[in-house]
matplotlib code that plots the C-alpha trace (Angstrom):
import matplotlib.pyplot as plt

x = [275.4, 279.0, 278.0, 276.1, 279.1, 281.3, 278.8, 279.1, 282.3, 280.2, 279.3, 282.9, 284.0, 287.7, 287.1, 284.8, 287.4, 290.1, 287.8, 287.3, 291.0, 291.4, 288.9, 290.9, 294.2, 293.1, 291.4, 294.8, 296.5, 294.2, 293.6, 296.9, 297.8, 294.7, 296.3, 299.9, 300.1, 298.9, 301.3, 304.2, 303.2, 301.9, 303.9, 307.1, 307.3, 307.6, 307.0, 303.7, 305.5, 307.7, 304.9, 304.3, 307.9, 307.8, 304.6, 306.4, 309.4, 307.0, 305.5, 309.0, 310.2, 307.0, 308.1, 310.5, 307.4, 305.7, 308.6, 309.0, 305.3, 305.0, 307.7, 306.5, 302.9, 304.0, 305.6, 303.0, 300.1, 299.1, 302.6, 303.3, 300.1, 301.2, 304.7, 303.8, 300.8, 303.0, 305.6, 302.8, 301.8, 305.3, 305.9, 302.8, 303.3, 307.0, 306.3, 304.3, 306.8, 309.7, 308.0, 310.0, 313.4, 314.5, 316.8, 314.0, 311.2, 312.8, 313.3, 309.8, 308.3, 310.3, 308.9, 305.4, 305.8, 307.2, 304.5, 301.7, 302.6, 303.4, 300.0, 298.2, 299.5, 299.5, 295.8, 294.9, 296.8, 295.8, 292.1, 292.4, 294.2, 291.5, 289.1, 291.0, 287.8, 286.6, 289.6, 288.1, 285.2, 287.4, 289.7, 286.7, 285.5, 288.9, 288.8, 285.4, 286.9, 289.8, 287.4, 285.4, 288.7, 289.8, 286.5, 286.6, 290.2, 289.6, 286.5, 288.4, 291.2, 288.7, 287.0, 290.4, 291.9, 289.4, 289.4, 293.1, 295.1, 296.6, 299.3, 296.5, 296.0, 299.4, 298.4, 295.0, 296.4, 298.8, 296.0, 293.9, 297.0, 297.4, 293.8, 294.2, 297.4, 295.4, 292.9, 295.5, 296.0, 292.3, 292.0, 294.9, 292.9, 289.8, 288.9, 287.1, 283.4, 282.7, 281.1, 277.3]
y = [32.6, 33.0, 35.1, 37.5, 37.7, 38.6, 41.1, 43.1, 44.5, 46.6, 48.8, 49.3, 52.9, 51.8, 49.2, 51.5, 54.2, 51.8, 50.7, 54.4, 54.9, 52.0, 53.5, 56.8, 55.1, 53.0, 56.1, 57.8, 54.8, 54.4, 58.1, 58.0, 54.3, 53.7, 56.1, 55.0, 53.6, 56.9, 58.8, 56.8, 57.1, 60.7, 62.5, 60.5, 59.7, 56.0, 54.1, 52.2, 48.9, 49.6, 50.6, 47.0, 46.6, 49.8, 48.5, 45.2, 47.2, 49.2, 46.0, 44.4, 47.4, 47.2, 43.9, 45.9, 47.7, 44.5, 43.3, 46.7, 47.1, 43.7, 44.4, 47.9, 46.9, 44.2, 46.9, 49.7, 49.5, 53.2, 54.5, 52.2, 53.5, 57.1, 56.6, 54.8, 57.0, 60.0, 58.3, 57.5, 61.1, 62.2, 59.7, 60.6, 64.3, 64.1, 61.8, 64.4, 67.3, 64.8, 62.7, 64.3, 63.4, 59.8, 60.7, 62.3, 60.0, 56.7, 57.6, 59.2, 56.1, 53.9, 55.7, 55.5, 51.8, 50.9, 52.8, 51.5, 47.9, 48.3, 49.6, 46.4, 44.3, 47.3, 48.0, 44.3, 43.7, 47.0, 46.3, 42.7, 43.8, 46.4, 43.5, 40.6, 38.8, 38.6, 38.9, 37.0, 39.3, 42.4, 41.2, 40.8, 44.3, 45.6, 44.0, 45.7, 49.0, 48.6, 48.0, 51.1, 53.1, 51.7, 52.8, 56.2, 56.7, 55.8, 58.1, 61.0, 60.7, 60.5, 63.7, 65.5, 64.7, 66.5, 69.6, 69.9, 67.5, 64.1, 65.3, 66.4, 62.8, 62.9, 66.0, 64.7, 61.4, 63.3, 65.5, 62.4, 60.8, 63.8, 63.6, 59.9, 60.8, 63.4, 60.8, 58.7, 60.8, 60.9, 57.2, 56.5, 58.2, 56.0, 53.3, 50.0, 49.7, 47.8, 44.4, 44.4]
z = [137.7, 136.5, 133.5, 135.8, 138.0, 135.1, 133.7, 137.0, 135.6, 133.2, 136.2, 137.2, 136.4, 136.3, 133.6, 131.6, 131.7, 130.5, 127.6, 126.8, 126.8, 124.4, 122.0, 122.1, 121.6, 118.7, 117.2, 117.3, 115.9, 112.9, 112.0, 110.1, 109.8, 107.6, 105.0, 105.4, 101.9, 100.5, 102.7, 101.4, 97.8, 97.6, 100.3, 100.5, 96.7, 97.1, 93.9, 93.9, 93.3, 96.4, 98.9, 99.9, 100.9, 103.0, 104.7, 105.4, 106.9, 109.0, 110.4, 110.9, 112.9, 114.9, 116.3, 118.5, 119.9, 120.6, 122.7, 124.5, 125.0, 126.5, 129.0, 129.9, 130.5, 133.0, 135.1, 134.9, 132.4, 132.5, 132.3, 129.4, 127.7, 128.3, 127.0, 123.8, 123.1, 123.3, 121.0, 118.6, 118.5, 118.0, 115.2, 113.3, 113.8, 112.6, 109.7, 107.7, 107.4, 107.1, 104.5, 101.6, 103.2, 103.6, 106.5, 108.4, 107.4, 108.5, 112.2, 112.3, 110.8, 113.1, 116.2, 114.8, 114.0, 117.4, 119.3, 117.1, 117.6, 121.3, 122.0, 120.9, 123.8, 126.2, 125.7, 125.9, 129.1, 130.7, 130.2, 131.4, 134.5, 135.3, 135.7, 137.3, 138.2, 134.6, 132.4, 129.4, 129.2, 129.7, 126.9, 124.6, 125.5, 124.6, 121.2, 120.7, 121.9, 119.4, 116.5, 117.5, 117.5, 114.2, 112.6, 114.3, 113.3, 109.7, 109.6, 111.2, 108.7, 105.9, 107.1, 107.5, 104.1, 101.8, 104.1, 104.9, 102.7, 103.2, 105.7, 108.1, 109.2, 110.9, 112.8, 113.6, 114.9, 117.1, 118.5, 119.4, 120.9, 123.1, 124.2, 125.0, 127.0, 129.0, 130.0, 131.8, 135.0, 135.8, 135.2, 137.5, 140.3, 139.9, 142.3, 141.4, 142.2, 145.3, 144.9, 145.6]

ax = plt.figure().add_subplot(projection="3d")
ax.plot(x, y, z, "-o")
ax.set_aspect("equal")
plt.show()
């Protein structure tokens, strides 16, 4: 049956590795992003009434990432994932010590925003391209992977804050981004499972 044919992708080590990579990338994305409003208010000193505008600006700058990510993933999905995951790590890492200075915070937040938004289409296209024979199912699996990463990232940030302070979410996000980046070279060497 067509459903059984599509379900065979669940035995493909390449697809499973790409799904695992999406979990790691989204964990990195949401370890700090979940707490961005608090970061802006408590570390950067943004007035509570202005936080919404800052978040809107973060999203608007992210549109650049959406365009760049869409172009980059068409050329080479894993390289695009690597580049924007490293940029995400750099942006979250730099945002914490630079939070108190507007001149330092704005470029760090811009890098973070561009990478964060670029990784949505990059992960979706990357996973779908890993299973060309069942792209709809692969896309659905990527959404599930993203949701798992969102939950893991929020939980990781929630564990870090009481132990090491609010700024620790930026460092934790950067560490997870580095781990995700380190997954890419082994994934690039994998070969798809042969059809039965």
